[in-house]
Structures are given as C-alpha cells and as structure tokens.
PyMOL Python script that loads the backbone (N, CA, C, O; Angstrom):
from pymol import cmd

cmd.read_pdbstr("""\
ATOM      1  N   MET A   1      29.845 186.970 116.785  1.00  0.00           N
ATOM      2  CA  MET A   1      28.437 187.139 116.521  1.00  0.00           C
ATOM      3  C   MET A   1      28.136 188.585 116.107  1.00  0.00           C
ATOM      4  O   MET A   1      27.400 188.825 115.150  1.00  0.00           O
ATOM      5  N   GLY A   2      28.712 189.537 116.837  1.00  0.00           N
ATOM      6  CA  GLY A   2      28.465 190.936 116.523  1.00  0.00           C
ATOM      7  C   GLY A   2      28.945 191.337 115.142  1.00  0.00           C
ATOM      8  O   GLY A   2      28.287 192.127 114.464  1.00  0.00           O
ATOM      9  N   ALA A   3      30.073 190.808 114.718  1.00  0.00           N
ATOM     10  CA  ALA A   3      30.590 191.119 113.380  1.00  0.00           C
ATOM     11  C   ALA A   3      29.624 190.625 112.311  1.00  0.00           C
ATOM     12  O   ALA A   3      29.411 191.301 111.306  1.00  0.00           O
ATOM     13  N   HIS A   4      29.049 189.469 112.519  1.00  0.00           N
ATOM     14  CA  HIS A   4      28.073 188.936 111.565  1.00  0.00           C
ATOM     15  C   HIS A   4      26.815 189.800 111.549  1.00  0.00           C
ATOM     16  O   HIS A   4      26.238 190.023 110.485  1.00  0.00           O
ATOM     17  N   LEU A   5      26.379 190.290 112.709  1.00  0.00           N
ATOM     18  CA  LEU A   5      25.217 191.184 112.767  1.00  0.00           C
ATOM     19  C   LEU A   5      25.495 192.478 111.998  1.00  0.00           C
ATOM     20  O   LEU A   5      24.638 192.957 111.255  1.00  0.00           O
ATOM     21  N   ALA A   6      26.687 193.038 112.178  1.00  0.00           N
ATOM     22  CA  ALA A   6      27.050 194.263 111.464  1.00  0.00           C
ATOM     23  C   ALA A   6      27.102 194.022 109.959  1.00  0.00           C
ATOM     24  O   ALA A   6      26.684 194.870 109.171  1.00  0.00           O
ATOM     25  N   GLU A   7      27.613 192.866 109.571  1.00  0.00           N
ATOM     26  CA  GLU A   7      27.754 192.562 108.149  1.00  0.00           C
ATOM     27  C   GLU A   7      26.404 192.512 107.434  1.00  0.00           C
ATOM     28  O   GLU A   7      26.322 192.845 106.252  1.00  0.00           O
ATOM     29  N   VAL A   8      25.350 192.101 108.132  1.00  0.00           N
ATOM     30  CA  VAL A   8      24.033 192.016 107.497  1.00  0.00           C
ATOM     31  C   VAL A   8      23.221 193.299 107.666  1.00  0.00           C
ATOM     32  O   VAL A   8      22.034 193.329 107.341  1.00  0.00           O
ATOM     33  N   GLY A   9      23.858 194.367 108.178  1.00  0.00           N
ATOM     34  CA  GLY A   9      23.199 195.658 108.213  1.00  0.00           C
ATOM     35  C   GLY A   9      22.607 196.071 109.548  1.00  0.00           C
ATOM     36  O   GLY A   9      22.026 197.153 109.642  1.00  0.00           O
ATOM     37  N   LEU A  10      22.729 195.267 110.564  1.00  0.00           N
ATOM     38  CA  LEU A  10      22.265 195.674 111.891  1.00  0.00           C
ATOM     39  C   LEU A  10      23.315 196.578 112.522  1.00  0.00           C
ATOM     40  O   LEU A  10      24.403 196.737 111.969  1.00  0.00           O
ATOM     41  N   ASP A  11      23.008 197.164 113.655  1.00  0.00           N
ATOM     42  CA  ASP A  11      23.892 198.163 114.251  1.00  0.00           C
ATOM     43  C   ASP A  11      24.330 197.744 115.657  1.00  0.00           C
ATOM     44  O   ASP A  11      23.909 198.356 116.639  1.00  0.00           O
ATOM     45  N   PRO A  12      25.166 196.713 115.765  1.00  0.00           N
ATOM     46  CA  PRO A  12      25.619 196.316 117.096  1.00  0.00           C
ATOM     47  C   PRO A  12      26.579 197.344 117.682  1.00  0.00           C
ATOM     48  O   PRO A  12      27.297 198.030 116.956  1.00  0.00           O
ATOM     49  N   ILE A  13      26.577 197.434 118.982  1.00  0.00           N
ATOM     50  CA  ILE A  13      27.509 198.306 119.695  1.00  0.00           C
ATOM     51  C   ILE A  13      28.390 197.404 120.546  1.00  0.00           C
ATOM     52  O   ILE A  13      27.890 196.629 121.362  1.00  0.00           O
ATOM     53  N   PHE A  14      29.685 197.503 120.359  1.00  0.00           N
ATOM     54  CA  PHE A  14      30.621 196.705 121.134  1.00  0.00           C
ATOM     55  C   PHE A  14      31.122 197.536 122.301  1.00  0.00           C
ATOM     56  O   PHE A  14      31.558 198.672 122.115  1.00  0.00           O
ATOM     57  N   VAL A  15      31.063 196.981 123.496  1.00  0.00           N
ATOM     58  CA  VAL A  15      31.508 197.669 124.699  1.00  0.00           C
ATOM     59  C   VAL A  15      32.707 196.910 125.247  1.00  0.00           C
ATOM     60  O   VAL A  15      32.651 195.695 125.433  1.00  0.00           O
ATOM     61  N   ASN A  16      33.785 197.628 125.502  1.00  0.00           N
ATOM     62  CA  ASN A  16      35.014 196.974 125.925  1.00  0.00           C
ATOM     63  C   ASN A  16      35.686 197.811 127.012  1.00  0.00           C
ATOM     64  O   ASN A  16      35.673 199.040 126.933  1.00  0.00           O
ATOM     65  N   PRO A  17      36.271 197.171 128.023  1.00  0.00           N
ATOM     66  CA  PRO A  17      36.950 197.922 129.073  1.00  0.00           C
ATOM     67  C   PRO A  17      38.363 198.374 128.693  1.00  0.00           C
ATOM     68  O   PRO A  17      38.966 199.168 129.414  1.00  0.00           O
ATOM     69  N   TRP A  18      38.895 197.885 127.583  1.00  0.00           N
ATOM     70  CA  TRP A  18      40.264 198.193 127.193  1.00  0.00           C
ATOM     71  C   TRP A  18      40.271 199.267 126.109  1.00  0.00           C
ATOM     72  O   TRP A  18      39.820 199.011 124.993  1.00  0.00           O
ATOM     73  N   PRO A  19      40.778 200.470 126.416  1.00  0.00           N
ATOM     74  CA  PRO A  19      40.789 201.560 125.432  1.00  0.00           C
ATOM     75  C   PRO A  19      41.471 201.183 124.117  1.00  0.00           C
ATOM     76  O   PRO A  19      41.042 201.625 123.051  1.00  0.00           O
ATOM     77  N   GLU A  20      42.513 200.382 124.182  1.00  0.00           N
ATOM     78  CA  GLU A  20      43.224 199.985 122.958  1.00  0.00           C
ATOM     79  C   GLU A  20      42.317 199.167 122.045  1.00  0.00           C
ATOM     80  O   GLU A  20      42.370 199.323 120.826  1.00  0.00           O
ATOM     81  N   ASN A  21      41.495 198.310 122.610  1.00  0.00           N
ATOM     82  CA  ASN A  21      40.579 197.504 121.795  1.00  0.00           C
ATOM     83  C   ASN A  21      39.501 198.373 121.166  1.00  0.00           C
ATOM     84  O   ASN A  21      39.164 198.204 119.994  1.00  0.00           O
ATOM     85  N   VAL A  22      38.964 199.296 121.941  1.00  0.00           N
ATOM     86  CA  VAL A  22      37.943 200.203 121.421  1.00  0.00           C
ATOM     87  C   VAL A  22      38.519 201.010 120.258  1.00  0.00           C
ATOM     88  O   VAL A  22      37.879 201.138 119.214  1.00  0.00           O
ATOM     89  N   GLN A  23      39.696 201.543 120.431  1.00  0.00           N
ATOM     90  CA  GLN A  23      40.326 202.341 119.372  1.00  0.00           C
ATOM     91  C   GLN A  23      40.584 201.498 118.123  1.00  0.00           C
ATOM     92  O   GLN A  23      40.370 201.969 117.006  1.00  0.00           O
ATOM     93  N   ALA A  24      41.034 200.275 118.299  1.00  0.00           N
ATOM     94  CA  ALA A  24      41.297 199.395 117.153  1.00  0.00           C
ATOM     95  C   ALA A  24      40.015 199.098 116.379  1.00  0.00           C
ATOM     96  O   ALA A  24      40.018 199.110 115.148  1.00  0.00           O
ATOM     97  N   ILE A  25      38.924 198.833 117.090  1.00  0.00           N
ATOM     98  CA  ILE A  25      37.649 198.569 116.411  1.00  0.00           C
ATOM     99  C   ILE A  25      37.187 199.819 115.680  1.00  0.00           C
ATOM    100  O   ILE A  25      36.702 199.736 114.551  1.00  0.00           O
ATOM    101  N   ARG A  26      37.332 200.971 116.310  1.00  0.00           N
ATOM    102  CA  ARG A  26      36.922 202.224 115.663  1.00  0.00           C
ATOM    103  C   ARG A  26      37.732 202.501 114.408  1.00  0.00           C
ATOM    104  O   ARG A  26      37.185 202.962 113.406  1.00  0.00           O
ATOM    105  N   GLU A  27      39.018 202.226 114.451  1.00  0.00           N
ATOM    106  CA  GLU A  27      39.887 202.531 113.311  1.00  0.00           C
ATOM    107  C   GLU A  27      39.839 201.478 112.216  1.00  0.00           C
ATOM    108  O   GLU A  27      39.807 201.813 111.032  1.00  0.00           O
ATOM    109  N   ARG A  28      39.834 200.208 112.603  1.00  0.00           N
ATOM    110  CA  ARG A  28      39.977 199.137 111.614  1.00  0.00           C
ATOM    111  C   ARG A  28      38.755 198.242 111.471  1.00  0.00           C
ATOM    112  O   ARG A  28      38.712 197.399 110.575  1.00  0.00           O
ATOM    113  N   GLY A  29      37.765 198.408 112.334  1.00  0.00           N
ATOM    114  CA  GLY A  29      36.606 197.532 112.280  1.00  0.00           C
ATOM    115  C   GLY A  29      36.940 196.189 112.905  1.00  0.00           C
ATOM    116  O   GLY A  29      37.892 196.066 113.676  1.00  0.00           O
ATOM    117  N   LEU A  30      36.159 195.201 112.568  1.00  0.00           N
ATOM    118  CA  LEU A  30      36.345 193.857 113.103  1.00  0.00           C
ATOM    119  C   LEU A  30      36.650 192.881 111.984  1.00  0.00           C
ATOM    120  O   LEU A  30      36.121 192.993 110.878  1.00  0.00           O
ATOM    121  N   GLU A  31      37.494 191.945 112.282  1.00  0.00           N
ATOM    122  CA  GLU A  31      37.774 190.876 111.330  1.00  0.00           C
ATOM    123  C   GLU A  31      37.699 189.557 112.078  1.00  0.00           C
ATOM    124  O   GLU A  31      38.421 189.325 113.048  1.00  0.00           O
ATOM    125  N   VAL A  32      36.817 188.710 111.607  1.00  0.00           N
ATOM    126  CA  VAL A  32      36.663 187.381 112.190  1.00  0.00           C
ATOM    127  C   VAL A  32      37.061 186.394 111.102  1.00  0.00           C
ATOM    128  O   VAL A  32      36.401 186.308 110.066  1.00  0.00           O
ATOM    129  N   ALA A  33      38.120 185.661 111.329  1.00  0.00           N
ATOM    130  CA  ALA A  33      38.625 184.726 110.324  1.00  0.00           C
ATOM    131  C   ALA A  33      38.498 183.301 110.840  1.00  0.00           C
ATOM    132  O   ALA A  33      38.788 183.017 112.002  1.00  0.00           O
ATOM    133  N   ARG A  34      38.070 182.433 109.980  1.00  0.00           N
ATOM    134  CA  ARG A  34      38.013 181.007 110.312  1.00  0.00           C
ATOM    135  C   ARG A  34      39.193 180.310 109.646  1.00  0.00           C
ATOM    136  O   ARG A  34      39.784 180.821 108.695  1.00  0.00           O
ATOM    137  N   MET A  35      39.510 179.162 110.156  1.00  0.00           N
ATOM    138  CA  MET A  35      40.702 178.465 109.672  1.00  0.00           C
ATOM    139  C   MET A  35      40.653 178.206 108.173  1.00  0.00           C
ATOM    140  O   MET A  35      41.669 178.342 107.492  1.00  0.00           O
ATOM    141  N   ASN A  36      39.492 177.836 107.651  1.00  0.00           N
ATOM    142  CA  ASN A  36      39.422 177.536 106.220  1.00  0.00           C
ATOM    143  C   ASN A  36      38.917 178.726 105.400  1.00  0.00           C
ATOM    144  O   ASN A  36      38.769 178.621 104.182  1.00  0.00           O
ATOM    145  N   GLY A  37      38.653 179.857 106.064  1.00  0.00           N
ATOM    146  CA  GLY A  37      38.211 181.052 105.356  1.00  0.00           C
ATOM    147  C   GLY A  37      36.710 181.135 105.143  1.00  0.00           C
ATOM    148  O   GLY A  37      36.190 182.226 104.911  1.00  0.00           O
ATOM    149  N   ALA A  38      35.996 180.015 105.214  1.00  0.00           N
ATOM    150  CA  ALA A  38      34.548 180.025 105.013  1.00  0.00           C
ATOM    151  C   ALA A  38      33.876 180.745 106.177  1.00  0.00           C
ATOM    152  O   ALA A  38      34.153 180.447 107.339  1.00  0.00           O
ATOM    153  N   GLY A  39      33.006 181.677 105.872  1.00  0.00           N
ATOM    154  CA  GLY A  39      32.286 182.401 106.909  1.00  0.00           C
ATOM    155  C   GLY A  39      33.081 183.515 107.548  1.00  0.00           C
ATOM    156  O   GLY A  39      32.643 184.077 108.552  1.00  0.00           O
ATOM    157  N   SER A  40      34.241 183.854 106.999  1.00  0.00           N
ATOM    158  CA  SER A  40      35.033 184.947 107.547  1.00  0.00           C
ATOM    159  C   SER A  40      34.314 186.274 107.311  1.00  0.00           C
ATOM    160  O   SER A  40      33.603 186.438 106.319  1.00  0.00           O
ATOM    161  N   VAL A  41      34.505 187.220 108.235  1.00  0.00           N
ATOM    162  CA  VAL A  41      33.815 188.501 108.180  1.00  0.00           C
ATOM    163  C   VAL A  41      34.819 189.625 108.426  1.00  0.00           C
ATOM    164  O   VAL A  41      35.675 189.515 109.304  1.00  0.00           O
ATOM    165  N   SER A  42      34.715 190.688 107.666  1.00  0.00           N
ATOM    166  CA  SER A  42      35.473 191.906 107.904  1.00  0.00           C
ATOM    167  C   SER A  42      34.477 193.050 107.760  1.00  0.00           C
ATOM    168  O   SER A  42      33.920 193.246 106.680  1.00  0.00           O
ATOM    169  N   THR A  43      34.243 193.811 108.830  1.00  0.00           N
ATOM    170  CA  THR A  43      33.199 194.823 108.805  1.00  0.00           C
ATOM    171  C   THR A  43      33.529 195.996 109.717  1.00  0.00           C
ATOM    172  O   THR A  43      34.304 195.850 110.662  1.00  0.00           O
ATOM    173  N   ARG A  44      32.956 197.139 109.445  1.00  0.00           N
ATOM    174  CA  ARG A  44      33.048 198.299 110.326  1.00  0.00           C
ATOM    175  C   ARG A  44      32.088 198.067 111.481  1.00  0.00           C
ATOM    176  O   ARG A  44      31.075 197.386 111.319  1.00  0.00           O
ATOM    177  N   ALA A  45      32.399 198.630 112.651  1.00  0.00           N
ATOM    178  CA  ALA A  45      31.532 198.451 113.805  1.00  0.00           C
ATOM    179  C   ALA A  45      31.690 199.621 114.759  1.00  0.00           C
ATOM    180  O   ALA A  45      32.716 200.302 114.773  1.00  0.00           O
ATOM    181  N   ARG A  46      30.678 199.835 115.537  1.00  0.00           N
ATOM    182  CA  ARG A  46      30.702 200.889 116.555  1.00  0.00           C
ATOM    183  C   ARG A  46      31.216 200.293 117.856  1.00  0.00           C
ATOM    184  O   ARG A  46      30.796 199.210 118.263  1.00  0.00           O
ATOM    185  N   ALA A  47      32.127 201.005 118.503  1.00  0.00           N
ATOM    186  CA  ALA A  47      32.691 200.527 119.765  1.00  0.00           C
ATOM    187  C   ALA A  47      32.668 201.644 120.798  1.00  0.00           C
ATOM    188  O   ALA A  47      32.934 202.805 120.485  1.00  0.00           O
ATOM    189  N   LEU A  48      32.348 201.277 122.025  1.00  0.00           N
ATOM    190  CA  LEU A  48      32.345 202.204 123.146  1.00  0.00           C
ATOM    191  C   LEU A  48      33.221 201.661 124.257  1.00  0.00           C
ATOM    192  O   LEU A  48      33.296 200.452 124.474  1.00  0.00           O
ATOM    193  N   HIS A  49      33.879 202.562 124.953  1.00  0.00           N
ATOM    194  CA  HIS A  49      34.550 202.149 126.186  1.00  0.00           C
ATOM    195  C   HIS A  49      33.457 202.001 127.227  1.00  0.00           C
ATOM    196  O   HIS A  49      32.439 202.690 127.157  1.00  0.00           O
ATOM    197  N   VAL A  50      33.650 201.125 128.181  1.00  0.00           N
ATOM    198  CA  VAL A  50      32.642 200.864 129.195  1.00  0.00           C
ATOM    199  C   VAL A  50      32.211 202.154 129.903  1.00  0.00           C
ATOM    200  O   VAL A  50      31.058 202.264 130.320  1.00  0.00           O
ATOM    201  N   CYS A  51      33.097 203.112 130.043  1.00  0.00           N
ATOM    202  CA  CYS A  51      32.759 204.398 130.675  1.00  0.00           C
ATOM    203  C   CYS A  51      31.849 205.259 129.804  1.00  0.00           C
ATOM    204  O   CYS A  51      31.197 206.171 130.313  1.00  0.00           O
ATOM    205  N   ASP A  52      31.792 204.988 128.503  1.00  0.00           N
ATOM    206  CA  ASP A  52      30.972 205.770 127.579  1.00  0.00           C
ATOM    207  C   ASP A  52      29.533 205.266 127.481  1.00  0.00           C
ATOM    208  O   ASP A  52      28.695 205.920 126.861  1.00  0.00           O
ATOM    209  N   VAL A  53      29.242 204.136 128.071  1.00  0.00           N
ATOM    210  CA  VAL A  53      27.922 203.520 127.916  1.00  0.00           C
ATOM    211  C   VAL A  53      26.815 204.409 128.472  1.00  0.00           C
ATOM    212  O   VAL A  53      25.733 204.476 127.888  1.00  0.00           O
ATOM    213  N   ALA A  54      27.059 205.085 129.574  1.00  0.00           N
ATOM    214  CA  ALA A  54      26.028 205.926 130.186  1.00  0.00           C
ATOM    215  C   ALA A  54      25.542 207.007 129.220  1.00  0.00           C
ATOM    216  O   ALA A  54      24.387 207.425 129.293  1.00  0.00           O
ATOM    217  N   GLN A  55      26.409 207.463 128.322  1.00  0.00           N
ATOM    218  CA  GLN A  55      26.017 208.494 127.356  1.00  0.00           C
ATOM    219  C   GLN A  55      25.013 207.972 126.331  1.00  0.00           C
ATOM    220  O   GLN A  55      24.302 208.763 125.711  1.00  0.00           O
ATOM    221  N   SER A  56      24.944 206.659 126.145  1.00  0.00           N
ATOM    222  CA  SER A  56      24.029 206.094 125.152  1.00  0.00           C
ATOM    223  C   SER A  56      22.569 206.196 125.593  1.00  0.00           C
ATOM    224  O   SER A  56      21.674 205.867 124.815  1.00  0.00           O
ATOM    225  N   VAL A  57      22.308 206.642 126.817  1.00  0.00           N
ATOM    226  CA  VAL A  57      20.935 206.802 127.294  1.00  0.00           C
ATOM    227  C   VAL A  57      20.193 207.846 126.463  1.00  0.00           C
ATOM    228  O   VAL A  57      18.962 207.846 126.434  1.00  0.00           O
ATOM    229  N   ARG A  58      20.916 208.727 125.794  1.00  0.00           N
ATOM    230  CA  ARG A  58      20.311 209.767 124.953  1.00  0.00           C
ATOM    231  C   ARG A  58      19.905 209.236 123.573  1.00  0.00           C
ATOM    232  O   ARG A  58      19.280 209.953 122.792  1.00  0.00           O
ATOM    233  N   GLU A  59      20.256 207.996 123.277  1.00  0.00           N
ATOM    234  CA  GLU A  59      19.973 207.403 121.974  1.00  0.00           C
ATOM    235  C   GLU A  59      18.728 206.513 122.051  1.00  0.00           C
ATOM    236  O   GLU A  59      18.109 206.373 123.106  1.00  0.00           O
ATOM    237  N   SER A  60      18.384 205.926 120.926  1.00  0.00           N
ATOM    238  CA  SER A  60      17.260 204.985 120.897  1.00  0.00           C
ATOM    239  C   SER A  60      17.535 203.828 121.839  1.00  0.00           C
ATOM    240  O   SER A  60      18.689 203.447 122.034  1.00  0.00           O
ATOM    241  N   PRO A  61      16.490 203.266 122.424  1.00  0.00           N
ATOM    242  CA  PRO A  61      16.686 202.137 123.341  1.00  0.00           C
ATOM    243  C   PRO A  61      17.326 200.937 122.633  1.00  0.00           C
ATOM    244  O   PRO A  61      17.098 200.707 121.445  1.00  0.00           O
ATOM    245  N   ILE A  62      18.107 200.201 123.364  1.00  0.00           N
ATOM    246  CA  ILE A  62      18.711 198.968 122.843  1.00  0.00           C
ATOM    247  C   ILE A  62      17.663 197.866 122.944  1.00  0.00           C
ATOM    248  O   ILE A  62      17.086 197.638 124.007  1.00  0.00           O
ATOM    249  N   GLU A  63      17.431 197.197 121.843  1.00  0.00           N
ATOM    250  CA  GLU A  63      16.390 196.180 121.809  1.00  0.00           C
ATOM    251  C   GLU A  63      16.851 194.842 122.373  1.00  0.00           C
ATOM    252  O   GLU A  63      16.083 194.154 123.046  1.00  0.00           O
ATOM    253  N   VAL A  64      18.092 194.471 122.103  1.00  0.00           N
ATOM    254  CA  VAL A  64      18.630 193.193 122.553  1.00  0.00           C
ATOM    255  C   VAL A  64      20.060 193.415 123.014  1.00  0.00           C
ATOM    256  O   VAL A  64      20.815 194.150 122.377  1.00  0.00           O
ATOM    257  N   ALA A  65      20.432 192.790 124.107  1.00  0.00           N
ATOM    258  CA  ALA A  65      21.808 192.894 124.599  1.00  0.00           C
ATOM    259  C   ALA A  65      22.376 191.507 124.834  1.00  0.00           C
ATOM    260  O   ALA A  65      21.756 190.673 125.494  1.00  0.00           O
ATOM    261  N   PHE A  66      23.553 191.268 124.292  1.00  0.00           N
ATOM    262  CA  PHE A  66      24.324 190.058 124.570  1.00  0.00           C
ATOM    263  C   PHE A  66      25.498 190.491 125.426  1.00  0.00           C
ATOM    264  O   PHE A  66      26.252 191.386 125.044  1.00  0.00           O
ATOM    265  N   ILE A  67      25.653 189.871 126.562  1.00  0.00           N
ATOM    266  CA  ILE A  67      26.753 190.231 127.451  1.00  0.00           C
ATOM    267  C   ILE A  67      27.660 189.015 127.578  1.00  0.00           C
ATOM    268  O   ILE A  67      27.221 187.939 127.984  1.00  0.00           O
ATOM    269  N   ALA A  68      28.914 189.196 127.230  1.00  0.00           N
ATOM    270  CA  ALA A  68      29.883 188.112 127.317  1.00  0.00           C
ATOM    271  C   ALA A  68      31.125 188.631 128.024  1.00  0.00           C
ATOM    272  O   ALA A  68      31.650 189.688 127.673  1.00  0.00           O
ATOM    273  N   VAL A  69      31.585 187.902 129.001  1.00  0.00           N
ATOM    274  CA  VAL A  69      32.806 188.267 129.725  1.00  0.00           C
ATOM    275  C   VAL A  69      33.711 187.053 129.798  1.00  0.00           C
ATOM    276  O   VAL A  69      33.263 185.913 129.671  1.00  0.00           O
ATOM    277  N   LYS A  70      34.967 187.311 130.002  1.00  0.00           N
ATOM    278  CA  LYS A  70      35.908 186.210 130.213  1.00  0.00           C
ATOM    279  C   LYS A  70      35.762 185.731 131.649  1.00  0.00           C
ATOM    280  O   LYS A  70      35.300 186.478 132.512  1.00  0.00           O
ATOM    281  N   SER A  71      36.143 184.522 131.900  1.00  0.00           N
ATOM    282  CA  SER A  71      35.902 183.928 133.224  1.00  0.00           C
ATOM    283  C   SER A  71      36.581 184.691 134.348  1.00  0.00           C
ATOM    284  O   SER A  71      36.088 184.666 135.476  1.00  0.00           O
ATOM    285  N   TYR A  72      37.699 185.372 134.086  1.00  0.00           N
ATOM    286  CA  TYR A  72      38.349 186.103 135.162  1.00  0.00           C
ATOM    287  C   TYR A  72      37.577 187.368 135.530  1.00  0.00           C
ATOM    288  O   TYR A  72      37.900 188.011 136.528  1.00  0.00           O
ATOM    289  N   ASP A  73      36.552 187.741 134.738  1.00  0.00           N
ATOM    290  CA  ASP A  73      35.715 188.897 135.063  1.00  0.00           C
ATOM    291  C   ASP A  73      34.473 188.512 135.868  1.00  0.00           C
ATOM    292  O   ASP A  73      33.640 189.370 136.161  1.00  0.00           O
ATOM    293  N   THR A  74      34.343 187.272 136.219  1.00  0.00           N
ATOM    294  CA  THR A  74      33.194 186.807 136.988  1.00  0.00           C
ATOM    295  C   THR A  74      33.639 186.321 138.352  1.00  0.00           C
ATOM    296  O   THR A  74      34.807 185.986 138.554  1.00  0.00           O
ATOM    297  N   ALA A  75      32.714 186.284 139.275  1.00  0.00           N
ATOM    298  CA  ALA A  75      33.055 185.830 140.631  1.00  0.00           C
ATOM    299  C   ALA A  75      33.441 184.357 140.648  1.00  0.00           C
ATOM    300  O   ALA A  75      33.756 183.813 141.707  1.00  0.00           O
TER     301      ALA A  75
END
""", "prot")
cmd.dss("prot")
cmd.show_as("cartoon", "prot")
cmd.util.cbc("prot")
cmd.orient("prot")
C-alpha cells in the first residue's frame, strides 16, 4: 500500500525494526511485483528505523498512520 502511495506523489514513511530493511529501502526504494506484472510498483521511499521515529516530532504532523505487524509481534 505504501509503495502505491509513494508512486502517486504522497510521502509515506516506512518504519521498520530491522536496520537491514531500512537501509535497503533507503538505497533501492521499494518494489512490489505481482505475478502477472499488472499493478507492479517500483518507487523511492523514506524509511526510518523504529528508534528514529521520536525525531520525527520536529516535522509536520502525520495525518494518517497505518500500522501493520506480523503476528509474532502481537500478544
């Protein structure tokens, strides 16, 4: 979803607990591929490590937040 938002000109911020994932998004952007290629997206995106989120308080307020975690991250 975030890659599609970035592709249409919005400014999503991706937050990830894994430094390797954050670095990969920063360097290569995001690529979302579908099996038949229709609707595939390749776009640049902003990524933060979860520890960097507190610094974003100095920026404009976030209007909408989508929070998604894997099931092993929930009780």
